[in-house]
N, C-alpha and C positions, 0 to 999 in steps of 0.2 A: 581816328581811323575806323573804329567800329561804326560810327555814325555815317560816314561817307564812303570809305573804301569798300567795306564788305557789301553794302547795298549795291554799289556799282558792279562788283564782281558777280553778285547773285543775279542781277538783271542780265548781265552779259551772258552768263552761263545758261540761264533759262531761255533767253532769246535764241541762242545758238542751238541748244538741244531741241527745243520745241519746234523750231523751224525745220530742223533736220528730220524729226519724227514725222511731221505732216508731209514733207516732200517724199520721204521713203514710202509711207503708206499710200499716198496718192499715185505713185508710179509703179505700184505692184499690179499684177494682172487684174483685169476687171472682175474676175470670178471671186476675188478676195474682198471686194468692196462691201458686200453684204455683211460680212463678219466685221469689217472695219467700222461700218456704221452702227452695228449693234453694240460693239464695244465702246464706240464713241458716245452713244446715247447714255450708256451707264456712267461713263466718265463725266459727261456733261451734267447729269443729274447730281452727281456727287459734288462737282465744282460749284454749281448753283447753290446747293445746300451749304457748302463751306463758305461761300461768299456772304450769304445771309447771316450765318452764325458769327463769322469773324467781324462783320460790320459793327457789332456791339462791343468789340474788344478795343481797349486802349493800350495794349501792350505792344512792344516791338515785334514779338512773335506774331501777333495778330496782323500787323502790317505786312509781314512777309507772306502770311497765309492768304490774305486778301489779294495781294499782288499776284501770287501764283494762281489763285482761282480765276482772276480776270484774264490772265494769259491763256489758261487752259480752256476757258469758255470760248475765247476768241479762236483758238486753234481748232477746236471741234467744229465750230460753225464754218470756218474756212475749209476744213476738210470735207464738209458736206457739199461745198461748191466744187472743189477740184475732183471729187469722185463723180460729179455730174448728177448728184442726188437732188440738190436744190440749186437751180441756176436761174433760168428765166424762160419766157415763152419762145424765144428765138434761139435755135441751135444750129444755125447755118451760117456760112461765110457771108461777109459783106459783099453785096453786088458791086461789080466794077463800075467806076465812073460816078459814084455817089458824091454829092456835095458834102462839105464838112458837117453841116448841121444835120443832114439826113443820116450820115454815118454815126454821129453822136447819138441820135435817137435810137437807131438800130442797136448800137452798142449797149445802151441802157437796157434794152429788151433782153439782151443775152444774160443779164444777171439780176433782173427786176425782182424775182421772188427772193433771191438771196439778200438783196439790199433791204427789202421790206422785213426780212427776218432779223437782220442786224439792227434796224431801226427799232423794231419791237423789243429786241433784247436790251438796247440802250434804255428805252423807256421803263422796262421792267426793273433793270438794275438801279436806275435813279429812284424809282418808287420804293424798291425794297430796302435801299440804304438811306432813304430820306430821314433826316433827323438823327441818324446814328453817327457816332464819333469817327468811325473808320470807313472812309469812302475810297480807300486806295484801290480796291478792286474795280470800282465803277470808273474812276479816273483812268485807270490802266486801259480799260476797254475803250473808253472814249478817245484816248490818244491813238490807239491802234486804228480805230475807225476813221478818224480825221486824216491821219497820215496815209492810210490806205487810199482814201479818196484822192488825196494830193498826188500820190504815186500813179494812180490810174489816169488822172487827168493829164499828167505829164507824159505818160506812155501814149495816150490818145493823141496829144498834140505833137509828139515826136521827140525822141531822145536817141542818142547814138547806140546805146547798148541794149539790144533786144536778144535774149538768150532762150532758145526753144527748150532747153533742158528743164526749165521751171514749169512747163505746161505738160500735163499728162496727155496721152494720145487722144482721148475723147474730146478734149477741149482745144485741139490745135486750130480749129476754125477761128478762134479769137485773134489769131495773128493778123487776120485780114482787116481788123478794126484799128490796128495800130500803124504808126508811121515811124520809119527810121529817119532821123533828122539830127543835124548837129546840135541844135539847141532850140528851145521854144521860150517865149516871153514869160510864161508862168513859172518856169523852173527857178530863176533867181528870186522871184517874189516869194514862192512857197518855202524855199530854203531859208531865206532871210527872216521871214515871219516866225517860222518854227524855231530858229536859233534864238531869236529875241525872247520868245516865250520860255524856251529852255533855260536861258540865262536868268530870267526873272524867277523861275521856280527854284533854281539853285540858290539865288540870293535870299529868297524867302527861307529856304531850309537852313541857311547859315546865320540867319538873324538870331540874336541872343535869346529872344523870347520863345523860339521854336526849339524844342528839345525832344529827346526820346523817340517815341513812336511817330510823332508828327514829322520830325526831321527825317527819319528813316523812310517814311512813306513818300515824302516829297522827293528824296534822292532816288528812290526806286522809279518813280514816274518820270523824273528828269532823265535818268539813265536810259529808260526805254525810248523816250522822245529823242534823245541823242543818237541812239542806234537807228531809229527811223530816219533821222536826218542823214546818217551815214549811208543808209540804203538808197536814199535819193541820190547821193553823190555817186554811188555805184552805177547809176543809170547813165552818167555822162563821162566818168573818168575811165581810162583804160586800166582798170584793176581786175584781176582774176578772182572776182568774188565767188564764183562757183566752186573754187577750191575749198572754201569754208565748209561746204556741205557735199564734198565729193563722195563721202561714204553713204549719203542718202539718195543720190541721183543715179539713175540707171546708166549702165555702161553702153556706149555706142560704138559701132564699128567705125574704124578710122580709114581714111583714104591713105594712099601711099605717102602723101606729104605730111601726114600726122594730124590732119584736120578731121573733124567729124563730118560724116557724109552730108548731114543736114545743116552744117554750120552756116551756110550762106543764105538760108531762108530768113525772111523778115518776120520775126515773131516777137512775142512778149512774155513776161513772166510776172507772177503774182507771189508775194511772200506771206508768212504767218503773222509777224510782228512788224509792224511799221510799214510799212509800205504801202507796207508793206504794202505793199503793197503793192 
C-alpha cells in the first residue's frame, strides 16, 4: 500500500490542488498579475533548486520532493501563459474562413514564446539531472509537456466539450482557433498510446527488482499520466469536470434557465497538469 496507494493519492491531491491554484490566480483581476508573477518567480527558483538537489537523492522522500518540484515548475510556467505574460507574437482572433493549415500556423504563433520556454526548460532539466539517480522531476515535467500537446491538438481538431471558464478574459481570443466537434481521429490514438505507456510504467514499478524510491517514482509518474488521460476523456464525455475546481473558477451571472450567460460560446480550456492541457 505504501509503495502504490500513497503515491497515487499524493499525485491526485497535488494535481487537484495545483490546478486549482493556477486557475484561481489566473482568473483574478489583471492588476494582481504583477504580484502573481513576482511570487511565481520566487517559487520557480526554489522549485528548480529543489529539483537539482533532489536529483541526487535515492530515498523515497527524494522521489516525492522531485515529483512536487516538477509539478510546481510546470504550474508556474503555465501561469506565465495564462496571465498573458509569456504567450506568442499573435494576440488576436483567428480570421474567419482560414484553411485548417493556416489556422494551425496562426495558433502556433499565439503561444510560440511559451512553447520555446517549455522546450528550453525540458532541455535544462534533462541536463541538470543527467547521470543522477533521481529523474522523477524531469519525467514528471516531460509527461505534462507531452500530454499538454496532445490535449491542444485534440482541441484544435475538435472535441465536444469546450468550456470558457478555463480561459481568463485576456486570452478569450484563443477560442477562435478551436473547433467544437463530436470526435476527431487523433483522440482515440492519443488516448490509446498514453494508456499503453501508463500500463507499461505500472508493470515496471511492480516488477520484483524495482523497489523503494524507484517504485514510488514510477507510480507517481504513472499516476500523473493516468490523470492526464482522464483529462483527455473530460474533453469528450458529458462529465461536469468543472465541479472539481468550482472553488477556483470565477462566478458567472446566470440566465433565468440556470445556464451561464456565455455558456453557448465555442471556446477552449487549458489545464496545469496533463493536458493538460
